[in-house]
C-alpha positions as CSV (number, residue, x, y, z in Angstrom):
1,X,-23.3,-5.7,-26.6
2,X,-26.8,-6.3,-25.2
3,X,-27.5,-7.8,-21.7
4,X,-27.9,-11.4,-23.0
5,X,-24.6,-11.3,-24.9
6,X,-22.7,-9.8,-22.0
7,X,-24.3,-12.2,-19.5
8,X,-23.3,-15.3,-21.7
9,X,-19.8,-13.9,-22.3
10,X,-19.2,-13.4,-18.5
11,X,-20.7,-16.8,-17.7
12,X,-18.3,-18.4,-20.2
13,X,-15.4,-17.0,-18.2
14,X,-16.5,-18.6,-15.0
15,X,-14.9,-21.8,-13.6
16,X,-15.6,-24.1,-10.6
17,X,-13.6,-21.7,-8.4
18,X,-16.3,-19.5,-6.7
19,X,-13.7,-17.1,-5.2
20,X,-12.1,-16.5,-8.6
21,X,-15.5,-16.1,-10.2
22,X,-16.5,-13.5,-7.6
23,X,-13.2,-11.5,-8.1
24,X,-13.6,-11.6,-11.9
25,X,-17.2,-10.6,-11.8
26,X,-16.6,-7.8,-9.4
27,X,-13.8,-6.4,-11.6
28,X,-16.1,-6.6,-14.6
29,X,-18.9,-5.0,-12.7
30,X,-16.7,-2.0,-11.7
31,X,-15.5,-1.7,-15.3
32,X,-19.1,-1.5,-16.7
33,X,-20.0,0.9,-13.9
34,X,-17.2,3.2,-14.9
35,X,-18.3,3.0,-18.5
36,X,-21.9,3.7,-17.6
37,X,-22.9,0.4,-19.3
38,X,-26.2,-0.5,-17.7
39,X,-26.6,-3.8,-19.5
40,X,-23.1,-4.7,-18.4
41,X,-23.6,-3.8,-14.8
42,X,-26.9,-5.6,-14.7
43,X,-25.4,-8.8,-16.2
44,X,-22.4,-8.7,-13.9
45,X,-24.6,-8.0,-10.9
46,X,-26.9,-10.8,-11.7
47,X,-24.1,-13.3,-12.0
48,X,-22.5,-12.1,-8.8
49,X,-25.8,-12.7,-7.0
50,X,-26.1,-16.2,-8.6
51,X,-22.6,-17.1,-7.7
52,X,-22.7,-16.2,-4.0
53,X,-24.1,-18.3,-1.1
54,X,-27.7,-17.9,-0.3
55,X,-27.2,-16.1,3.1
56,X,-24.9,-13.5,1.5
57,X,-27.3,-13.1,-1.4
58,X,-30.2,-12.4,1.0
59,X,-28.1,-9.8,2.8
60,X,-27.2,-8.0,-0.5
61,X,-30.9,-8.0,-1.4
62,X,-31.8,-6.5,2.0
63,X,-29.2,-3.7,1.5
64,X,-30.1,-2.9,-2.1
65,X,-33.9,-3.1,-2.0
66,X,-36.8,-1.4,-0.2
67,X,-40.0,-3.4,0.0
68,X,-38.7,-5.7,-2.7
69,X,-37.8,-2.9,-5.1
70,X,-34.3,-2.1,-6.2
71,X,-33.1,1.4,-5.0
72,X,-32.9,2.8,-8.5
73,X,-36.4,1.7,-9.3
74,X,-37.6,3.0,-6.0
75,X,-36.1,6.4,-6.8
76,X,-37.9,6.4,-10.1
77,X,-41.2,6.0,-8.3
78,X,-40.3,9.2,-6.3
79,X,-39.4,11.0,-9.5
80,X,-42.7,10.1,-11.0
81,X,-44.6,11.4,-8.0
82,X,-42.7,14.7,-8.4
83,X,-43.7,14.9,-12.0
84,X,-47.3,14.5,-10.9
85,X,-46.8,17.2,-8.2
86,X,-47.6,14.7,-5.5
87,X,-45.2,16.2,-3.0
88,X,-46.7,14.5,0.1
89,X,-46.4,11.0,-1.2
90,X,-43.0,11.7,-2.7
91,X,-41.8,12.9,0.7
92,X,-42.8,9.7,2.4
93,X,-40.9,7.5,-0.1
94,X,-37.9,9.9,-0.3
95,X,-37.5,9.9,3.5
96,X,-37.6,6.1,3.5
97,X,-34.9,6.0,0.8
98,X,-32.8,8.6,2.6
99,X,-32.8,6.7,5.9
100,X,-32.0,3.5,4.1
101,X,-28.9,5.0,2.5
102,X,-27.5,6.6,5.7
103,X,-28.0,3.4,7.7
104,X,-26.9,0.7,5.3
105,X,-24.2,2.7,3.5
106,X,-22.8,4.5,6.5
107,X,-19.1,5.4,6.6
108,X,-17.0,3.4,9.0
109,X,-13.5,3.7,10.4
110,X,-12.0,2.0,7.4
111,X,-14.6,2.3,4.6
112,X,-16.4,5.0,2.8
113,X,-19.2,4.6,0.2
114,X,-19.0,6.9,-2.8
115,X,-21.1,7.6,-5.9
116,X,-19.0,8.8,-8.8
117,X,-20.8,9.3,-12.1
118,X,-17.7,9.0,-14.3
119,X,-13.9,8.6,-14.2
120,X,-13.3,12.3,-14.1
121,X,-15.2,12.7,-10.8
122,X,-13.3,9.7,-9.4
123,X,-10.0,11.3,-10.3
124,X,-11.0,14.8,-9.2
125,X,-12.0,13.4,-5.8
126,X,-8.7,11.6,-5.5
127,X,-6.7,14.8,-6.2
128,X,-8.7,17.1,-4.0
129,X,-9.6,14.9,-1.0
130,X,-6.8,12.3,-0.9
131,X,-8.9,9.6,0.8
132,X,-7.3,7.6,3.6
133,X,-10.1,5.0,3.7
134,X,-11.2,2.2,1.4
135,X,-13.6,3.6,-1.2
136,X,-16.5,1.4,-2.0
137,X,-18.1,2.6,-5.2
138,X,-21.9,2.1,-5.4
139,X,-23.9,1.6,-8.6
140,X,-26.4,4.2,-7.2
141,X,-26.4,8.0,-7.5
142,X,-26.8,8.6,-3.8
143,X,-26.2,12.4,-4.0
144,X,-29.1,12.7,-6.5
145,X,-31.4,10.6,-4.4
146,X,-30.6,12.6,-1.2
147,X,-30.7,16.0,-3.0
148,X,-34.2,15.1,-4.3
149,X,-35.3,14.5,-0.7
150,X,-33.8,17.8,0.4
151,X,-35.7,19.5,-2.5
152,X,-38.9,18.0,-1.4
153,X,-38.3,19.2,2.2
154,X,-37.8,22.7,0.9
155,X,-40.8,22.6,-1.3
156,X,-42.8,21.3,1.7
157,X,-41.8,24.3,3.7
158,X,-38.9,22.9,5.7
159,X,-35.7,24.5,4.2
160,X,-33.8,24.3,7.5
161,X,-34.4,20.6,7.6
162,X,-33.0,20.3,4.1
163,X,-29.5,21.7,5.1
164,X,-28.2,18.6,7.0
165,X,-29.7,16.4,4.4
166,X,-27.8,18.2,1.6
167,X,-24.6,18.1,3.7
168,X,-25.0,14.3,3.9
169,X,-25.5,14.1,0.1
170,X,-22.2,15.8,-0.4
171,X,-20.4,13.1,1.7
172,X,-21.2,10.5,-1.0
173,X,-19.6,12.7,-3.8
174,X,-17.9,16.0,-2.7
175,X,-17.2,16.9,-6.4
176,X,-20.8,16.6,-7.5
177,X,-22.0,20.2,-7.7
178,X,-25.7,19.2,-7.6
179,X,-26.2,19.1,-3.8
180,X,-24.1,22.3,-3.5
181,X,-26.2,24.2,-5.9
182,X,-29.4,23.0,-4.2
183,X,-27.9,24.2,-0.8
184,X,-27.3,27.6,-2.4
185,X,-30.9,27.7,-3.3
186,X,-31.8,27.0,0.3
187,X,-29.5,29.8,1.6
188,X,-31.0,32.2,-1.0
189,X,-34.5,31.4,0.3
190,X,-33.3,31.9,3.9
191,X,-31.4,35.1,2.9
192,X,-28.3,33.7,4.6
193,X,-25.6,35.7,2.7
194,X,-22.6,34.4,4.7
195,X,-23.4,30.8,4.0
196,X,-24.3,31.4,0.4
197,X,-20.8,33.0,-0.2
198,X,-19.2,30.0,1.6
199,X,-21.1,27.3,-0.5
200,X,-20.4,29.3,-3.7
201,X,-16.7,29.2,-3.0
202,X,-16.9,25.5,-2.2
203,X,-18.8,24.8,-5.5
204,X,-16.5,26.9,-7.6
205,X,-13.5,24.9,-6.3
206,X,-14.8,21.7,-8.0
207,X,-17.0,23.2,-10.8
208,X,-16.3,21.5,-14.1
209,X,-18.7,23.2,-16.5
210,X,-19.2,26.8,-17.6
211,X,-22.9,26.4,-16.7
212,X,-22.2,25.6,-13.1
213,X,-19.7,28.4,-12.8
214,X,-22.2,30.9,-14.4
215,X,-24.9,29.7,-12.0
216,X,-22.7,30.3,-9.0
217,X,-22.0,33.9,-10.1
218,X,-25.7,34.4,-10.8
219,X,-26.5,33.2,-7.3
220,X,-24.2,35.8,-5.9
221,X,-25.8,38.5,-8.0
222,X,-29.2,37.5,-6.8
223,X,-28.2,37.5,-3.1
224,X,-26.4,40.9,-3.4
225,X,-29.4,42.4,-5.2
226,X,-31.5,41.2,-2.3
227,X,-29.2,43.0,0.1
228,X,-29.2,46.2,-1.9
229,X,-25.5,45.9,-3.0
230,X,-26.3,46.7,-6.6
231,X,-22.8,47.5,-7.9
232,X,-21.4,44.2,-6.7
233,X,-24.4,42.4,-8.1
234,X,-23.7,43.9,-11.5
235,X,-20.2,42.5,-11.4
236,X,-21.4,39.0,-10.6
237,X,-24.1,39.1,-13.3
238,X,-21.6,40.3,-15.8
239,X,-19.3,37.5,-14.8
240,X,-22.1,35.0,-15.1
241,X,-22.9,36.2,-18.7
242,X,-19.2,35.9,-19.6
243,X,-19.0,32.4,-18.3
244,X,-22.1,31.1,-20.0
245,X,-24.7,33.3,-21.7
246,X,-28.1,32.6,-20.2
247,X,-31.3,34.4,-21.1
248,X,-32.1,35.0,-17.4
249,X,-29.2,37.4,-16.9
250,X,-30.5,40.3,-18.9
251,X,-33.8,40.0,-17.0
252,X,-31.9,40.1,-13.7
253,X,-30.0,43.2,-14.9
254,X,-33.3,44.8,-15.9
255,X,-34.6,44.1,-12.4
256,X,-31.5,45.8,-11.0
257,X,-32.0,48.8,-13.2
258,X,-35.6,49.0,-12.1
259,X,-34.6,48.9,-8.4
260,X,-32.0,51.6,-8.9
261,X,-34.2,53.7,-11.1
262,X,-31.3,54.4,-13.4
263,X,-29.5,52.6,-16.3
264,X,-27.0,49.8,-15.5
265,X,-24.1,48.7,-17.7
266,X,-22.2,45.4,-17.7
267,X,-18.7,46.0,-16.3
268,X,-15.2,45.0,-17.4
269,X,-12.8,42.4,-16.1
270,X,-10.9,44.9,-13.9
271,X,-14.1,45.7,-12.0
272,X,-15.1,42.0,-11.8
273,X,-11.7,41.1,-10.4
274,X,-12.0,43.9,-7.8
275,X,-15.4,42.8,-6.7
276,X,-14.5,39.1,-6.6
277,X,-11.5,39.8,-4.5
278,X,-13.8,41.5,-2.0
279,X,-15.5,38.1,-1.5
280,X,-12.3,36.0,-1.7
281,X,-13.3,34.6,-5.0
282,X,-11.4,34.3,-8.3
283,X,-13.0,34.7,-11.7
284,X,-12.9,31.7,-14.0
285,X,-12.5,28.0,-13.5
286,X,-10.2,26.4,-10.9
287,X,-7.0,25.6,-12.7
288,X,-6.7,22.3,-10.8
289,X,-10.0,21.1,-12.3
290,X,-8.7,22.0,-15.7
291,X,-5.5,20.2,-15.1
292,X,-7.2,17.0,-14.0
293,X,-9.5,17.0,-17.1
294,X,-6.5,17.7,-19.4
295,X,-4.3,15.0,-17.8
296,X,-7.2,12.5,-18.0
297,X,-7.8,13.2,-21.6
298,X,-4.1,12.6,-22.4
299,X,-4.1,9.4,-20.3
300,X,-7.1,7.9,-22.1
301,X,-5.8,8.9,-25.5
302,X,-2.7,6.9,-24.6
303,X,-4.9,4.0,-23.6
304,X,-6.8,4.4,-26.9
305,X,-10.0,4.8,-24.9
306,X,-11.5,7.4,-27.2
307,X,-14.9,7.6,-25.4
308,X,-13.3,8.6,-22.0
309,X,-10.7,10.8,-23.7
310,X,-13.5,12.7,-25.5
311,X,-15.4,13.2,-22.3
312,X,-12.4,14.6,-20.5
313,X,-11.5,16.8,-23.5
314,X,-15.0,18.2,-23.6
315,X,-14.7,19.2,-20.0
316,X,-11.4,20.9,-20.7
317,X,-12.8,22.7,-23.7
318,X,-15.9,23.8,-21.8
319,X,-13.7,25.4,-19.2
320,X,-11.0,26.9,-21.5
321,X,-12.6,27.3,-25.0
322,X,-9.3,26.2,-26.4
323,X,-9.8,26.2,-30.2
324,X,-6.9,23.8,-30.8
325,X,-8.5,21.3,-28.4
326,X,-11.8,21.8,-30.3
327,X,-10.1,20.7,-33.5
328,X,-8.9,17.6,-31.8
329,X,-12.4,16.8,-30.5
330,X,-13.8,17.2,-34.0
331,X,-11.1,15.0,-35.4
332,X,-12.0,12.1,-33.1
333,X,-15.7,12.7,-33.0
334,X,-16.2,13.2,-36.7
335,X,-19.3,15.3,-36.1
336,X,-20.0,19.0,-35.4
337,X,-19.2,19.6,-31.8
338,X,-22.1,21.5,-30.1
339,X,-21.3,24.8,-28.5
340,X,-23.2,28.0,-27.7
341,X,-22.3,30.6,-30.4
342,X,-24.1,33.4,-28.5
343,X,-21.7,35.8,-26.8
344,X,-22.8,38.2,-24.2
345,X,-23.0,41.9,-25.1
346,X,-21.1,43.3,-22.2
347,X,-21.3,46.8,-23.5
348,X,-25.1,46.9,-23.5
349,X,-26.8,49.4,-21.3
350,X,-29.8,48.0,-19.4
351,X,-33.0,50.0,-19.1
352,X,-32.1,53.2,-21.0
353,X,-35.5,54.5,-20.3
354,X,-36.2,53.5,-16.6
355,X,-39.4,55.6,-16.5
356,X,-41.0,53.3,-19.1
């Protein structure tokens, strides 16, 4: 349904009891938020605002707006400035948005603000972090907003300043790998091997896509190349190609071969496991993440919520490549399920003629 239809339907449910209206609208708002239904969240939010006393309404507007602009729209202005490569102006707005978030959405003794993008992240957070405070879910993607500010700081030549900013971004959603991957980029730039290994382990613990896992391995390969530990770098680049074939990996392997001045081959699983153990890492997805996705898909199938079930099944499939699960996805989706058909050639020798 479009905004007008949802608005009228919700308004039709309202009575003369303002407290009951507020409870109903809040419940509907959270439902639309989980479903990523922008028209629904907008309609429910507008009615919540209309239903509340003027003093409370003014306070909500104060918290959710900067200079009269809603936080999401304000972020879009920053994004547009970045597209235009106007770093200086983007930095001014991004800093203002960052300070707004950490002041008005600050964690208290009893409450914590969180920004989950879907039910899977919500459930994964509950399993991994077992919160002991009331979680207030915001309609804004605070990790994205804050990570953008950190990116701007790094681009402006202040990578050290970006570190605490990215750590703050993680507080609003510890299972969102975006801020973690950006922090890895900062540590790569600073050549801080110890912290890169630590943030890689932290990211792999909650990674829910083969692309994220592959990027973590590639980051390790990049750092180890930088430190001249070429054999270990080969193991991580091979693992990255096995997790998710990416055209950058053969180029990185070529670079390794050029540095060594001799051919380099992708390695086998035994060698990968040996190298990973050296860094206290385990090859492949975290089984706990797979379990959460699988259990969530079963739950939503039982609830006949096919949309959410499919989302969870696709996460499970991405991590396991279970062909039986693929058949189930095709059955419910009724269309060709997209997947990468390219498989890495792990027997290939890189730079057979290094002198060329």
